[in-house]
C-alpha positions in Angstrom: 158.6 171.0 -26.6 159.7 173.7 -24.1 161.3 172.5 -20.9 159.5 173.6 -17.7 161.2 174.1 -14.3 158.5 172.2 -12.4 159.6 173.3 -8.8 159.6 177.0 -9.9 156.3 176.6 -11.8 154.7 175.0 -8.7 156.0 177.7 -6.5 154.7 180.4 -8.9 151.2 178.7 -9.0 151.1 178.5 -5.2 152.1 182.2 -4.9 149.4 183.2 -7.4 146.8 181.1 -5.6 147.7 182.7 -2.3 147.4 186.2 -3.7 143.9 185.4 -5.1 142.9 183.8 -1.8 144.1 186.8 0.2 142.0 189.1 -2.0 139.0 186.9 -1.6 139.4 187.0 2.2 139.8 190.7 2.2 136.8 191.2 0.0 134.7 188.9 2.1 135.8 189.9 5.5 133.0 192.4 6.4 130.5 189.6 6.0 132.3 187.3 8.3 132.9 190.0 10.9 129.2 190.7 11.4 128.6 187.1 12.5 128.4 186.5 16.2 130.4 183.3 16.0 133.9 182.3 17.1 136.4 181.0 14.7 136.0 177.5 16.3 132.2 177.7 15.6 132.8 178.7 12.0 135.3 175.8 11.6 132.7 173.5 13.1 130.1 174.7 10.6 132.5 174.3 7.7 133.6 170.8 8.9 129.9 169.6 9.1 129.2 171.2 5.7 132.1 169.3 4.0 132.0 166.0 5.9 128.3 165.7 6.8 127.0 164.5 10.2 129.7 163.8 12.8 129.7 162.7 16.4 131.1 165.2 18.9 134.2 163.0 18.9 134.4 163.3 15.2 134.1 167.1 15.5 136.9 167.0 18.0 139.1 164.9 15.8 138.4 167.1 12.7 139.2 170.3 14.5 142.0 168.8 16.5 140.6 169.9 19.8 139.5 168.0 22.9 136.1 166.4 23.2 135.0 168.9 25.9 135.9 171.9 23.7 134.1 170.3 20.7 131.0 169.7 22.9 131.0 173.4 23.9 131.3 174.5 20.3 128.4 172.2 19.3 126.3 173.4 22.3 126.6 177.0 21.2 125.7 176.2 17.6 122.7 174.2 18.8 121.6 177.2 20.9 121.7 179.6 17.9 120.0 177.0 15.6 122.8 176.3 13.2 123.3 172.6 14.1 121.2 169.9 15.6 121.9 166.7 17.5 120.1 163.5 16.6 120.3 159.8 17.3 122.3 157.8 14.8 119.9 155.5 13.1 122.6 153.0 12.5 123.7 152.9 16.2 121.2 154.4 18.6 124.0 154.7 21.3 125.6 157.5 19.2 124.5 161.0 18.7 125.2 162.8 15.4 125.7 166.5 14.9 124.5 168.0 11.6 123.7 171.3 10.1 120.2 172.6 10.3 118.7 174.3 7.3 119.6 177.6 8.9 123.2 176.4 9.3 123.3 175.1 5.7 122.0 178.5 4.5 124.7 180.3 6.4 127.5 178.2 5.0 126.0 178.6 1.5 125.8 182.3 1.9 129.4 182.6 3.1 130.7 180.5 0.2 128.6 182.4 -2.3 130.3 185.7 -1.4 133.6 184.3 -2.5 132.1 182.8 -5.7 130.6 186.2 -6.7 134.0 188.0 -6.4 135.8 185.2 -8.1 133.2 185.2 -11.0 133.7 188.9 -11.4 137.4 188.5 -11.7 137.1 185.6 -14.1 134.9 187.6 -16.4 137.6 190.4 -16.5 140.2 187.9 -17.9 141.2 187.7 -21.6 139.4 184.8 -23.2 142.6 182.9 -23.9 143.8 183.3 -20.3 140.4 182.2 -19.0 140.5 179.1 -21.2 144.0 178.3 -20.0 143.0 178.7 -16.4 139.9 176.6 -16.9 142.0 173.8 -18.4 144.5 174.0 -15.6 141.8 174.1 -12.9 140.0 171.1 -14.5 143.3 169.1 -14.5 144.0 170.1 -10.9 140.4 169.1 -9.9 140.8 165.7 -11.6 144.0 165.1 -9.6 142.4 166.2 -6.4 139.4 163.9 -7.0 141.8 161.0 -7.4 143.6 161.8 -4.2 140.6 162.7 -2.1 137.4 160.8 -1.3 134.3 162.0 -3.1 131.8 164.3 -1.4 128.9 162.5 0.2 126.1 162.4 -2.4 123.5 162.8 0.4 124.8 166.3 1.3 122.2 169.0 0.6 122.8 170.9 -2.6 123.1 174.1 -0.6 126.4 172.7 0.8 127.8 171.8 -2.6 130.6 174.4 -3.3 129.8 174.0 -7.1 126.1 174.8 -6.7 125.5 178.2 -8.1 121.8 178.4 -7.0 122.4 180.0 -3.6 121.5 183.7 -3.1 123.7 186.5 -1.8 121.3 187.6 0.9 122.5 186.9 4.4 120.3 184.3 6.2 117.8 186.3 8.3 117.4 183.8 11.2 120.8 184.4 12.8 
């Protein structure tokens, strides 16, 4: 069996991943630019999409900002209809912030744009290369699953990054 220089192979894989990610960002940038949201607001939407409902303190911790800053971010997203505040059923003293259907649609739309480009690039690969990439990505996903807590099964399907049912049309109720 052939000996592999693991540190060099890891660095090469990271460099390739970064190159693909940069191209995805560049291809997707015009869609993000037309949004009337700050980077903090986008990060808040993505945090809620990946973690589910959070308190304002939870948003602050996740984004590593102060509670007042997190509260301002949430207020703006409530105003535009992308998030809602609701009483925590388990502890009525707490208020939870969660995505509205409109916010979920926006997140799904933003994620789908990357998936479309990525799928186009994958279909252009040689079958053997695609098979090797698939095996490698499945192995990496299994390791990531072991190291990371599973996604909340109660998250709407529209927020699942593996869900291929979302459309490419931008949500109209911005």
